[in-house]
N, C-alpha and C positions, 0 to 999 in steps of 0.2 A: 709492456701493455697493462694495462688495468682494467679488466674486461666489466668491473661493477661501475667504472667511472664512464667507460666507452657508452655503455647501455644509457645511462642516466644522462648523459651529455646528448645523446642522440634523441632520446625522446623529450627531452627537454625542448630541443631546437627544432623537433617536429611539432610539439604543442606550440610553441612560440609563432612559428610560420604559418600555422593553419589559422590559430586566433585571429590574427590581421584581417584577412579577408573575412573569417567566421563572422566576426562583432557586425558587419555590414549586413552578411546574410540573416542575420537575425534580427536584425532593426529593420530589415525590409521585409520581413515576415517570409524569406525564402530559405531556412534553414534545411528542408530535405531536398533542395537543389545539389547540395553538398551530396548526399548520399546517391542522388542521380547520377550525377556527374562521376562522382568515385565508382559507381560500376558501369557506366556506360562508356569510360575511355579505355576499356578492357581492348575493345576491337581496334584503336588506333595502337595501341601498345604491341598486340600482337601483328599488325600489319606492320608497324616500323620494325619489329624484329625480323619478319620475311624477308624487309627490304637490304636489311644491314649484316643478319645474321651475328648480333652481337647484341648480348644485354645490356652492355654499358654504352651503347651508340646513344648520342642527344636525341635520333631521329624517333626513338623511341618516346622522348617527352612531346616532341613536334607534333608526333601522331596523336599521342594522348591529347594535347591540348587541343587540336584541329576536331578531333571527335567530340570533346568538352563543348565547344562553341557551336558547332553542328547539333548539340544535344540541347542547347540552350536555345539556340535559333528555332526549330522544330517545337519545343516546348511554348516558347513565344507565339509562333504561327498558329499552332492548335488553340492558343490561350485567345488570340486577337479577334477571332470568332465569336468569342462568347456563348460558344454552345457547351462547352464543355469549359470546365475550372481549372485554375493551373496547377492543384494537386492531382487532380485524374491526367492532365495532360502528362505531368512527369512520370505518374504511374505506367502510362502506355508507353513512353518513348524510353525510359532507362530499362526495362525490363528486354525491350528489343534488341538494344545495342550490346547488352549483357548477355543475351542469349545467343547473339552473332558472335561474340567474341568468343564465349564457350564452345560453341561449335568448330570455331576455327583452331582452339587450341585442341580438341578432342580430335579433329581430322588430320591436322597437319602438324601439330607439334606434341605428340604423345609423350614423348622423351627428353623434352625441353625442360627446363625448371619454371618455365611460365603455366603454372597449374592452379586450378581455382582454389586449392585450400592456400596456397602462398598469396593468392590474390586477396581474398576473402581476410587472412588472418596474419600474415606476417608471421615475421619471428625475430623481435628485437635480441632474442639471445645470440644471434648471429653473426650481428652487427660488428662484434670485436674482431671476427676472423675474415673480413672483408676489408682490406686494408686500402690505403691509397698511396701509390709509391711515386716520388720523383727520382727518377735513377734510382741509387741504392738505400735510398733514405725514406725511411716508413713515417709519413706525417699524420697517422690517426684512420679512424674508422672512414670509409667512402660515404657511408651515408651521412656523418656528422658533417663533412663537409659540402655535400650536396643541400643538405637542410639547413645548414648554416647562409650558405650563399643564396638560396631562396629565402630565408629569414629576412637576411639584408635588404635582397631586392623588394620585398613588400614591404619591408618598413621605411626603406627609402620612396618609392611610391605613393604609400599612404602620405608620407609628411609632404611631399611635392604636391598633392592632389587632395591634400585634406579636405579645404573649404568644398571642393567639386563633389566629393563623397559625401559630405556632409549634408550640402543642400539638396544633391539628388535624392538621397535617402529619405530625407524628412518632408521637404517641400519641391516637387518636380517643377511647379509652375515658376517658382521665383529662379530655380537653375534657369529655365528654359530663358525668362525675361532679362537674365543676368548674361545671357548668352553661352551657357554650359550646356551639351548636349547630353539628357540624360541616358539616353541610348548608348553613346560611345562609352560614357562611364562604366553601364552596366554589363556590356560586352569587354571590357577592359578588366571588371571584377571578375565576371566568368573565367576570365583568361586566367586569371591569377589563382582562381580556385582550381583550375582543370591541372595546369602547371604545379600548382604545390601538392595537389591530390597524387599526380601521377611521381613525384618525387619521392613521396613518403611511403609509396604501394610497398617498395622493398623491403624497408625496415618494420614498417607497423601495419602493414594492409590497409585495407579500406575501413573497416570496423571502425580501427581506432581514429583512422584518419576524420570519419565523420564525429566521431566523440571530441574529438579535440577542437573541430570548425564549431560545433553547436554548444557543447555543454560548458565550456568555461566561459564564452559570451552570453549565454544564458542566466549563469550564477552572478554575473559581474550585473548585468541588467537589471536582476532583482533587487542590488545592492546599492547601486546609485544611477542618477539620471545623466549624469555628465559624463559625455560623449568620450572624453579622455582617460577619465579614471574608468568608465567600462573597459576600453583597451589595455591600460596598465592592469586593472585587475585580471581581465583575461590570461593575461600574460603570466602573472603571479600564481593564479589557480592551475593552469595548465604545469606550470614548472612543479608545483609543490604536487601535485597530483601524480606526476612522473616518479618523483624522489618516493613519494610513501608507498604509490602501486610498485614501484620494483622491488623494496624490500618486504612487502607484503608477499609477494609472488616468493621471495626466497623462502620467508618464514612458513608458507603453505604448500611450497614445491607446486606452483599452479603457474599456469599462461602469464607472462607478464604482460601482455595487450590486455588480458581478459582483466587482470588485477587492477593495473591504472585506468580502465574503463570502471570499474566499481567503485574505486574511489573518487572518479568525476562523479559517478551516479550520488554516493553518498554525500559529496558536496553540495550537489543541487539540492538534494532533499532537506539540507540543512538550511540552504539561502531560500528555500521555498517556505520552509517553517517559520524561520528566524528573521527573514529580511525586515528593517526595521520599516519600510513604509508598504510593500507589497507583499510581506510573509503572512502567513494564515494568521500568527498571533496577532500581528499589528493589523490586518484587516477586522479579524474577530472585535480586538479592543476600540476600533475606530466604528465599526458597526453598534456596538452596545453603546458608546458613547453617543451617537447619532440617534440611538433609540432613546436613550433617556433624553436629550435635548427635544426630541420630537414629542414625547410625552409629556415634559414639563412645560412646553409651551401650549400643548394641547389642554392642561389643566388650567392654566394660566387663562387663555383664552375663554373657555367654558365658565370659569369664575367669572371674568369680566361681563360676559355675554348676558348672563341672568343676576348679575349685581343690581338690587333696586327694583326687579321685579317680584311678583306675588308666590313665584316657585323658587325664590331664591335660598330659602333655609333647607328644601329638599335637595336643590341641585349643589350644595354645598356641603352635603352630610357626607361622611368620610364611607361608610358603606355603599351608599347610590353611588358616589364616584366610580367605587373600584368595580359595581356591576355595570355601570354605564360604559367604562371604557375598558370592560372585560380583563381587567388584570388581575392576576394572581395576587395573594395577599402580600406577600414578599416584595414584587415589585413594585405594589402599590406604597407599601410602606417606605419602601426606600425611595421613590420620587417625591413623596410629600417630606420625608426626613430633609432632603436635600435642598428642596423648596423653602422648607423653615430654616434651615442653615443660612441658605442666600439670602433670608429677609423677605422673600416674595411673598409669603402669605404666613399667617398665624392660625393657629387652631383655638379655636372657643367652642367648649362642650361638643365636642365631636363634631364642628363644623369648621370648615377653612372659610378664609377671608383673606381677600387681597390686601398687601400694605401699600403703601403711597409709592414705594420702590418698585412693586408688580405691577401697580396700575401704570407707572410711567413706562416699564420694560413692554407691557402689552401694548401700549398706544404707539411704542416706536415701531414696533414688530409691525402692526398692522399699516403704518403709514409708510414703510420700506415695501411692504406687500403692494399696495395700493399705487405707488410711486413707478413699480415694473409693469402694472397691468394696462 
């Protein structure tokens, strides 16, 4: 038995199993549904335990799945009336269900392992000690087998219904025209989320389940727009976070789940800042470029409009242009220098004049504008 390997393997399988449905939750703008389901399935787990008196019984998963579906159904019913938005509907439904579960645990299962700390936090450190036996043969951690099976099921279903999931996620109208039912696909996805969440409960708890469902997919979405690559990257990010987070917890003697979640958060921050298309730097660079392009076009049109008029000399004077457009000296000098380098304007005695290239450019832009009006 290698505890380090068992913990990393289990965490990686949890992340992989959660990432697949998590991608579609993020793309459907339903990320917090994972949190709602992750808390709301508690009464289903408790009732399943009351029926079987066995924490390893499949009835716990069935009860959790049914409770998760009921949560989704109630949120949809409330949201359908359009009096309350979906986020508010989730905020009303899942605290109700979670509170019912906590009350049931408090009243009837005080001395049972199903307690609020275990449900919320989980403990990956205990994974190596809960083994799965076939006769006298120890085949590994029970949680790793459960999450491995759930990962394979989610992966198989995604491959089988990839086209349906993609269409119903991005364009429900086309899905309906092609004969797919977005409602059935939606509830099938929520069932997958519910079953995956309860399967991961005992190993990592709902906090890390929500993190694995939302953060890797969110990071991948910032890095690429290709759905297949979003799925692949979310799997990679979840696995890498599990490995780094585990060794980070050893170094700081801290919670494994907390360390993994922290690593996920740091990766998200890096993606948010440095994403090539959607990152803060990329957006700032794009806005700066757009500002320069707009200012340059405004300058060229201004010169063109006053060309040959009695105010031409005044309107083409550098200091007047700076005051007219309310540009600061540095920005104004940068725009003028760029225009001169692009051979759009020439400077004569502190005045600007359009070149033939600049006149052609303005004429083309005006033609494009009026053709769209």
